[in-house]
GUTIKE-801054 format. One line per 10 residues: number of its first residue (from 1); for each residue y, z, x of C-alpha. Coordinates in nm, 3 decimals. Example, Ala and Ser with C-alpha at 12.3 -4.5 7.8 and 13.67 -1.06 7.14 Angstrom:
BEGIN
1 = -0.450,0.780,1.230  -0.106,0.714,1.367;
This chain:
BEGIN
1 = 2.114,-2.284,0.957  1.800,-2.397,1.213  1.462,-2.355,1.043  1.339,-2.046,1.259  0.937,-2.106,1.402  0.768,-1.790,1.436  0.511,-1.839,1.775  0.112,-1.785,1.672  0.183,-1.852,1.245  -0.062,-2.096,1.236;
11 = -0.353,-1.898,1.376  -0.298,-1.653,1.076  -0.516,-1.887,0.808  -0.795,-1.939,0.986  -0.877,-1.550,1.144  -0.737,-1.307,0.897  -0.952,-1.016,0.754  -0.924,-0.871,0.385  -0.793,-0.505,0.417  -1.074,-0.237,0.330;
21 = -0.968,-0.048,0.005  -1.006,0.345,0.112  -1.236,0.558,-0.072  -1.114,0.896,-0.208  -1.333,1.151,-0.337  -1.428,1.208,-0.691  -1.266,1.514,-0.863  -1.624,1.683,-1.049  -1.440,1.692,-1.334  -1.469,1.332,-1.333;
31 = -1.798,1.255,-1.212  -1.962,1.240,-1.517  -1.695,0.988,-1.658  -1.764,0.741,-1.314  -2.087,0.753,-1.413  -2.056,0.613,-1.730  -1.796,0.398,-1.589  -2.026,0.251,-1.332  -2.286,0.182,-1.583  -2.037,0.018,-1.822;
41 = -2.058,0.277,-2.115  -1.704,0.245,-2.163  -1.719,0.446,-2.501  -1.888,0.749,-2.315  -1.655,0.714,-2.108  -1.355,0.724,-2.357  -1.500,1.032,-2.528  -1.556,1.209,-2.236  -1.191,1.183,-2.115  -1.112,1.230,-2.472;
51 = -1.262,1.564,-2.425  -1.111,1.623,-2.094  -0.735,1.511,-2.209  -0.734,1.758,-2.485  -0.748,2.042,-2.244  -0.405,1.948,-2.076  -0.534,1.724,-1.804  -0.305,1.499,-1.683  -0.527,1.296,-1.512  -0.724,1.248,-1.783;
61 = -0.486,1.195,-2.013  -0.376,0.859,-1.788  -0.719,0.745,-1.750  -0.740,0.744,-2.166  -0.386,0.595,-2.176  -0.547,0.333,-1.973  -0.854,0.285,-2.161  -0.665,0.256,-2.488  -0.398,-0.035,-2.354  -0.680,-0.229,-2.273;
71 = -0.909,-0.163,-2.553  -1.212,-0.025,-2.351  -1.416,0.195,-2.557  -1.185,0.204,-2.842  -0.961,-0.001,-3.006  -0.666,-0.118,-2.848  -0.326,0.035,-2.882  -0.013,0.001,-2.669  0.173,0.267,-2.874  -0.081,0.508,-2.838;
81 = -0.140,0.410,-2.488  0.254,0.492,-2.425  0.197,0.810,-2.574  -0.041,0.911,-2.361  0.096,0.772,-2.094  0.386,1.027,-2.144  0.202,1.338,-2.207  0.041,1.236,-1.884  0.362,1.213,-1.712  0.501,1.502,-1.893;
91 = 0.302,1.731,-1.697  0.368,1.583,-1.378  0.145,1.326,-1.306  0.316,1.012,-1.093  0.121,0.724,-1.165  0.211,0.755,-1.526  0.552,0.806,-1.435  0.504,0.490,-1.209  0.308,0.268,-1.527  0.586,0.330,-1.739;
101 = 0.851,0.294,-1.503  0.708,-0.083,-1.397  0.666,-0.177,-1.785  1.040,-0.048,-1.838  1.135,-0.303,-1.581  0.929,-0.605,-1.748  0.997,-0.475,-2.083  0.606,-0.467,-2.158  0.345,-0.267,-2.346  0.567,-0.256,-2.662;
111 = 0.850,-0.098,-2.416  1.248,-0.195,-2.405  1.340,-0.391,-2.121  1.536,-0.106,-1.946  1.626,-0.093,-1.573  1.818,0.226,-1.625  1.496,0.415,-1.726  1.275,0.226,-1.474  1.446,0.355,-1.192  1.438,0.728,-1.382;
121 = 1.067,0.707,-1.430  1.028,0.556,-1.068  1.205,0.814,-0.892  1.013,1.119,-1.065  0.672,0.935,-0.939  0.838,0.863,-0.579  0.943,1.265,-0.576  0.568,1.329,-0.683  0.505,1.157,-0.365  0.391,0.851,-0.535;
131 = 0.415,0.542,-0.186  0.401,0.236,-0.420  0.689,0.396,-0.689  0.904,0.409,-0.354  0.821,0.080,-0.279  0.982,-0.023,-0.637  1.271,0.186,-0.681  1.393,0.044,-0.382  1.322,-0.328,-0.455  1.490,-0.267,-0.791;
141 = 1.799,-0.093,-0.582  1.768,-0.404,-0.337  1.812,-0.612,-0.672  2.145,-0.395,-0.765  2.330,-0.616,-0.458  2.523,-0.353,-0.350  2.584,-0.170,-0.064  2.552,0.167,-0.201  2.196,0.027,-0.339  2.107,-0.108,-0.011;
151 = 2.139,0.178,0.174  1.965,0.411,-0.093  1.681,0.185,-0.084  1.660,0.200,0.268  1.686,0.553,0.278  1.343,0.564,0.073  1.188,0.285,0.256  1.223,0.433,0.574  0.999,0.744,0.593  0.728,0.496,0.496;
161 = 0.762,0.249,0.715  0.736,0.509,1.013  0.398,0.556,0.887  0.310,0.188,0.871  0.308,0.138,0.465  0.233,-0.223,0.415  0.428,-0.268,0.117  0.716,-0.055,0.281  0.730,-0.296,0.587  0.697,-0.590,0.375;
171 = 0.947,-0.515,0.128  1.204,-0.454,0.435  1.129,-0.763,0.549  1.190,-0.956,0.260  1.508,-0.793,0.256  1.618,-0.863,0.623  1.532,-1.212,0.580  1.765,-1.246,0.222  2.041,-1.055,0.453  2.009,-1.286,0.715;
181 = 2.030,-1.637,0.526  2.330,-1.461,0.311  2.554,-1.334,0.617  2.441,-1.597,0.822  2.281,-1.468,1.083  1.926,-1.522,1.267  1.855,-1.226,1.411  1.715,-1.037,1.098  1.584,-1.309,0.952  1.379,-1.341,1.292;
191 = 1.293,-0.978,1.298  1.164,-0.976,0.913  0.945,-1.330,1.042  0.791,-1.148,1.250  0.732,-0.813,1.029  0.563,-1.073,0.790  0.343,-1.272,1.039  0.182,-0.891,1.188  0.126,-0.805,0.828  -0.044,-1.123,0.784;
201 = -0.246,-1.041,1.051  -0.375,-0.749,0.925  -0.503,-0.921,0.624  -0.192,-0.783,0.403  -0.253,-1.047,0.153  0.122,-1.079,0.002  0.213,-1.099,0.392  -0.003,-1.389,0.369  0.128,-1.492,0.014  0.482,-1.518,0.201;
211 = 0.354,-1.745,0.518  0.139,-2.018,0.292  0.450,-2.051,0.086  0.688,-2.095,0.349  0.481,-2.369,0.496  0.467,-2.514,0.183  0.825,-2.505,0.068  0.941,-2.544,0.486  1.278,-2.387,0.427  1.234,-2.117,0.644;
221 = 1.020,-2.217,0.882  0.904,-2.606,0.930  0.696,-2.748,0.683  0.332,-2.781,0.782  0.118,-2.823,0.407  -0.246,-2.840,0.609  -0.156,-2.485,0.701  -0.045,-2.386,0.370  -0.348,-2.529,0.224  -0.627,-2.289,0.462;
231 = -0.395,-2.004,0.365  -0.429,-2.042,-0.005  -0.778,-2.178,0.034  -0.868,-1.857,0.219  -0.725,-1.630,-0.051  -0.857,-1.784,-0.350  -1.224,-1.727,-0.259  -1.100,-1.396,-0.300  -0.952,-1.419,-0.635  -0.622,-1.321,-0.502;
241 = -0.394,-1.383,-0.805  -0.153,-1.685,-0.774  -0.343,-1.830,-0.515  -0.521,-2.089,-0.707  -0.231,-2.200,-0.880  -0.026,-2.220,-0.523  -0.312,-2.428,-0.382  -0.337,-2.697,-0.667  0.099,-2.743,-0.596  -0.049,-2.821,-0.221;
251 = -0.306,-3.048,-0.268  -0.052,-3.219,-0.533  0.200,-3.275,-0.246  -0.068,-3.338,0.018  -0.137,-3.580,-0.247  0.206,-3.758,-0.298  0.278,-3.720,0.070  -0.020,-3.980,0.132  0.114,-4.221,-0.121  0.426,-4.203,0.032;
261 = 0.422,-4.122,0.415  0.745,-4.021,0.553  0.909,-4.332,0.750  0.899,-4.357,1.143  1.229,-4.317,1.260  1.385,-4.701,1.366  1.381,-4.707,1.790  1.708,-4.779,1.960;
C-alpha cells in the first residue's frame, strides 16, 4: 500500500497552540487543603485530608491515597494507598476506580496485572461518567481484536466523539488506521489520518506526537525528518513526556543521513 500524503500536515509544526487546562470551582471543604498544597505544606494538607477522609468523604480518600502513593506529607506506602483507593472507589468516586483499573492493566502499585479486573474497574468509572475511563476501556477492548470487543469499544467512544472528546477521537483514529492496514483498505487509513491531523492542528499533544512519529518513521506518510524535529522540539520545550527522547532519536537519524546521503538515481 502506497504511503499517504496528508495535505497541510507540514504546517502543523510551526503554529500549533497548546490546549489550555480547564478550570473548575473548588469544593469549600477542600479550600483549606488547596491553600496548603499551594504553599507546598504537604504534611498539613495530608493531615487535613485525613480528617476529612475519616468523615467518609470519597474525594478526600482518593487524594489521601495519592499522597500516600507518592509519599507527599507522609511515608510512601503503596499497600496503604491501594486500600485507600479501594475505599474511595467503594464510595463511588470514579477517579479511584479509574486508577485501580489503570494499575491492573500495567501490574503496578503492587497490584497483579489482571485485564479482567482492569475492565471491571474501568467499566465502573465509565458508568460513573468519567470519560477517560471510557476511552481507556475502549482501547483495552480494541486490543482484544475480536469483532464483538471492537463493537463494544466503538459504542463506548461514539457518544464521546459526538461531543468532541479529543481522546476518544484519537483512539478511534488509531483504530481506523490499524483496521485499514489490516484489511488493506486505504479509506479508513485516510479517515484516521485526517482525524489526527485535525487534532494536531488544535494542539492535542498525543496527536502531535503521532504526527511527529509518522514523519520520523516514514511508514504511513513520506519520511520528513526536519518536520519531525520541529514538532518534537516544540513539544520538548513544553516538557511533554518522551518528546526529548524522540527528538534525540530524530537528531541521530538526521546525523546518520548526513554521513550517508541517499544515492541519486542513475540517469538513463
